[in-house]
C-alpha positions in Angstrom: 2.7 3.0 5.6 2.3 6.0 3.9 -0.5 7.2 1.5 1.9 7.8 -1.2 5.7 8.3 -1.9 7.9 10.1 -3.8 9.3 7.9 -7.0 13.0 7.0 -6.8 14.5 8.6 -9.9 16.4 6.1 -11.1 20.2 6.5 -12.1 22.4 4.7 -14.4 25.4 3.7 -11.6 27.8 4.3 -14.7 28.4 7.8 -15.5 30.4 7.4 -18.6 31.0 4.3 -20.6 33.5 4.2 -23.3 33.6 0.1 -24.7 34.2 -2.1 -21.7 35.9 0.8 -19.8 33.6 2.3 -17.5 33.2 4.8 -14.9 30.8 5.0 -12.1 29.4 7.4 -10.2 30.9 6.6 -7.2 34.4 6.6 -8.1 33.7 10.3 -9.4 32.4 11.0 -6.2 35.8 9.9 -4.8 38.1 12.0 -6.8 35.6 14.8 -7.1 36.0 15.1 -3.3 39.4 14.5 -3.5 40.1 17.6 -5.8 37.8 19.8 -3.8 39.0 19.1 -0.9 42.8 19.8 -2.1 41.6 23.0 -3.6 39.8 24.0 -0.6 43.0 22.7 2.0 45.3 25.3 -0.5 42.5 27.8 0.0 43.1 27.6 4.0 46.5 27.2 3.7 47.6 30.4 2.3 45.5 32.3 4.6 47.9 33.5 7.5 45.5 35.1 9.7 43.8 31.9 9.9 46.8 30.5 11.7 48.1 33.4 13.2 51.0 33.7 11.1 52.2 31.4 8.3 50.9 27.9 8.2 53.0 25.0 9.8 52.2 23.1 6.0 53.1 25.0 2.7 50.8 24.1 -0.1 53.6 22.1 -2.0 53.6 19.7 1.1 50.0 19.2 1.0 50.2 19.0 -3.1 52.7 15.7 -1.9 50.4 14.3 0.9 47.4 14.5 -1.6 48.7 11.1 -2.8 49.5 9.5 0.5 45.7 10.2 1.7 44.4 9.0 -1.0 45.7 5.8 -0.8 45.0 5.6 3.3 41.4 6.4 2.1 41.2 3.3 -0.3 43.4 1.0 1.6 41.9 1.8 5.2 38.2 2.4 3.8 38.6 -1.4 2.0 40.1 -2.9 5.2 37.5 -1.7 7.6 34.8 -3.1 5.5 35.9 -6.3 5.2 37.0 -6.2 8.5 33.9 -4.7 10.3 30.9 -5.5 7.9 31.0 -8.8 5.7 34.1 -10.7 7.4 33.0 -14.4 7.6 31.6 -13.8 3.3 35.6 -12.4 2.4 37.1 -15.3 4.4 35.7 -17.6 2.2 35.7 -15.3 -1.2 39.4 -13.6 -0.2 39.8 -12.6 -4.1 36.9 -10.5 -4.0 38.6 -8.4 -1.2 40.5 -6.6 -4.3 37.1 -6.3 -6.6 36.4 -2.8 -5.4 34.6 -1.8 -8.3 31.7 -3.8 -6.8 31.6 -1.7 -3.8 31.9 -1.9 -0.2 34.0 1.1 1.9 33.8 1.8 5.4 33.9 5.2 6.9 35.6 4.4 9.9 38.2 2.0 8.2 39.0 5.0 5.5 39.2 7.4 8.5 42.3 5.4 10.4 43.7 5.1 7.0 44.0 8.7 6.9 45.3 9.0 10.4 48.1 6.5 9.7 48.8 8.5 6.1 48.9 11.5 8.3 51.3 10.3 10.9 53.8 8.6 8.1 53.8 11.8 5.9 54.1 14.5 9.7 57.2 12.1 10.5 58.5 11.7 7.4 58.3 15.1 5.9 59.0 16.6 10.0 55.7 18.8 9.7 52.9 19.1 12.3 50.9 15.9 12.7 48.1 17.7 14.3 47.7 20.6 11.8 48.1 18.5 9.1 45.3 16.6 10.6 43.4 19.8 11.3 43.6 20.4 7.5 42.5 17.5 6.5 39.6 17.1 8.8 38.5 20.2 7.7 38.0 19.4 4.1 36.8 15.6 5.0 33.0 17.1 4.8 33.3 17.4 1.3 34.0 13.6 0.3 31.6 12.7 2.8 28.8 14.5 0.7 30.0 13.5 -2.7 30.2 10.1 -1.2 26.5 10.1 0.7 25.1 11.3 -2.4 26.7 8.9 -4.8 25.5 6.6 -2.2 21.7 7.9 -3.4 22.2 7.4 -7.0 23.3 4.0 -6.9 20.1 3.4 -4.9 22.6 1.5 -1.7 22.2 2.1 1.4 18.8 3.0 1.8 17.0 4.1 5.1 14.4 2.1 7.1 10.7 2.1 6.5 9.1 5.1 7.0 5.6 6.2 8.6 2.6 8.1 7.2 4.4 11.4 8.6 6.9 11.2 6.2 5.7 12.3 2.7 9.3 12.2 1.0 9.5 8.6 1.8 10.7 6.6 -1.9 10.7 3.0 -2.6 14.4 1.8 -3.7 14.5 -0.4 -6.9 16.0 -2.9 -4.6 14.6 -2.5 -1.2 11.4 -4.3 -1.4 7.7 -2.2 -2.0 7.7 -0.4 1.2 7.9 3.2 1.2 11.3 4.1 2.8 13.7 7.2 4.4 16.3 8.3 1.7 18.9 8.0 4.9 21.6 9.1 2.4 20.5 12.1 2.1 20.2 12.9 5.6 23.4 11.5 5.9 24.6 14.0 3.2 23.0 16.6 5.0 24.7 16.1 8.6 28.1 14.4 7.7 28.6 16.8 4.9 26.9 20.1 5.1 26.4 20.6 8.8 29.7 19.4 9.7 31.2 21.2 7.1 29.8 24.6 8.1 30.3 23.8 11.9 34.2 23.3 10.6 34.3 26.4 8.8 32.6 28.7 11.6 35.5 27.0 14.2 38.3 27.4 11.7 37.2 31.1 11.1 36.8 31.4 15.1 40.8 31.0 15.1 41.2 27.1 15.9 43.4 26.2 13.4 45.6 28.6 15.8 45.1 25.7 18.2 46.4 22.4 16.6 43.9 19.7 17.3 41.0 21.2 17.8 39.3 20.9 14.3 40.7 17.3 14.6 38.4 16.6 17.7 35.3 18.9 16.6 35.1 16.1 13.4 35.3 12.9 15.5 32.9 14.2 17.6 29.9 16.3 15.6 30.8 13.3 12.8 30.5 10.6 15.5 27.1 12.5 16.4 26.3 12.9 12.9 26.7 9.3 11.9 24.9 8.0 15.2 21.8 9.9 14.1 21.7 9.0 10.6 21.9 5.1 11.8 18.2 6.3 13.3 16.9 6.3 9.6 19.1 4.0 7.6 18.7 0.1 7.4 21.4 -2.1 8.8 23.3 -4.0 6.8 21.5 -7.1 6.0 24.4 -9.5 6.6 24.9 -8.0 10.5 21.3 -6.4 11.0 20.3 -4.9 14.4 23.1 -5.8 17.1 22.7 -5.4 20.8 19.3 -3.3 21.9 18.9 -2.4 18.7 22.3 -0.6 17.9 23.9 -0.6 14.6 28.1 -1.5 13.5 28.0 2.6 12.4 26.5 3.4 16.1 29.2 1.5 17.6 32.1 2.5 15.7 31.1 6.3 16.1 30.5 5.9 20.2 34.8 5.6 20.2 34.8 8.6 18.1 32.8 11.2 20.1 34.5 10.3 23.2 38.0 10.6 21.5 37.1 13.4 19.8 35.8 15.7 23.4 39.1 14.3 24.9 41.0 15.7 21.8 39.2 19.2 22.3 39.7 19.5 25.5 43.6 18.5 25.3 44.0 21.0 22.9 42.3 23.8 24.2 44.3 23.2 27.1 47.7 23.3 25.2 49.7 26.5 24.3 48.3 28.7 21.2 50.0 28.8 18.1 51.9 31.9 18.6 50.7 35.1 16.1 53.2 36.1 14.0 53.5 40.3 14.0 55.3 42.7 11.1 57.6 44.3 12.7 59.8 47.2 10.5 62.7 45.7 8.6 65.4 47.5 10.6 64.2 46.9 14.1 65.8 44.9 16.7 63.6 42.1 17.1 63.2 42.0 13.1 66.9 40.7 12.8 66.8 38.3 15.3 
């Protein structure tokens, strides 16, 4: 055990309380993630250079999509948590499935909810599902970063016990006396900052001109980041370690990595989106 550890900065999980009405940091992280992601998405959609011409989705269409994806995140995240992490409990306490304020969301479930929202919206509004998925994945790390910070503020999803080589280990209030890895911050860095930078650099290099490429990159690099973070994160107590020391987070992320590589290869082989060319108004090509 380390000879010293950093004291965990205990936060009040409630950010604002007015009488019986309380807003928690976790809820604010979701709200801020959606708002900041919406603003970043609008910025990307307005830059024709990134798309090789006008974006296949208008900012107004994406404004309408925000409600769809918000519902997808919430329903998918909760459903994933119920099915993947605590099914036995919710079978015996079904009413608590709807008590979202008690916590319990799964990223993998939330991602599947996003997939459904993207597919349904793209089909209903006749917009490119691949490009809509690209822009949604491009902004995803913003919400992931804020969500992990909220996990840290709540003192939940803490890391495994640390040894003497980890001077930044912390004693979490509800995790016993052992200093532990602040795995929430590791994940915020990997799933949030690093993933955002990778996708931003790919977008700058022209990835949005190949629909589906950002989706594949998100799946691949998120999966790798999550698997890495799971080596430092304490498994959920109701599940513990699974086969060979694997965790549920690792098992759910492996298919993401495989699927991501396949999607990237398919996107790279697909025909590149045509670039627009500015032509004189009176030319024959401009009036076709």
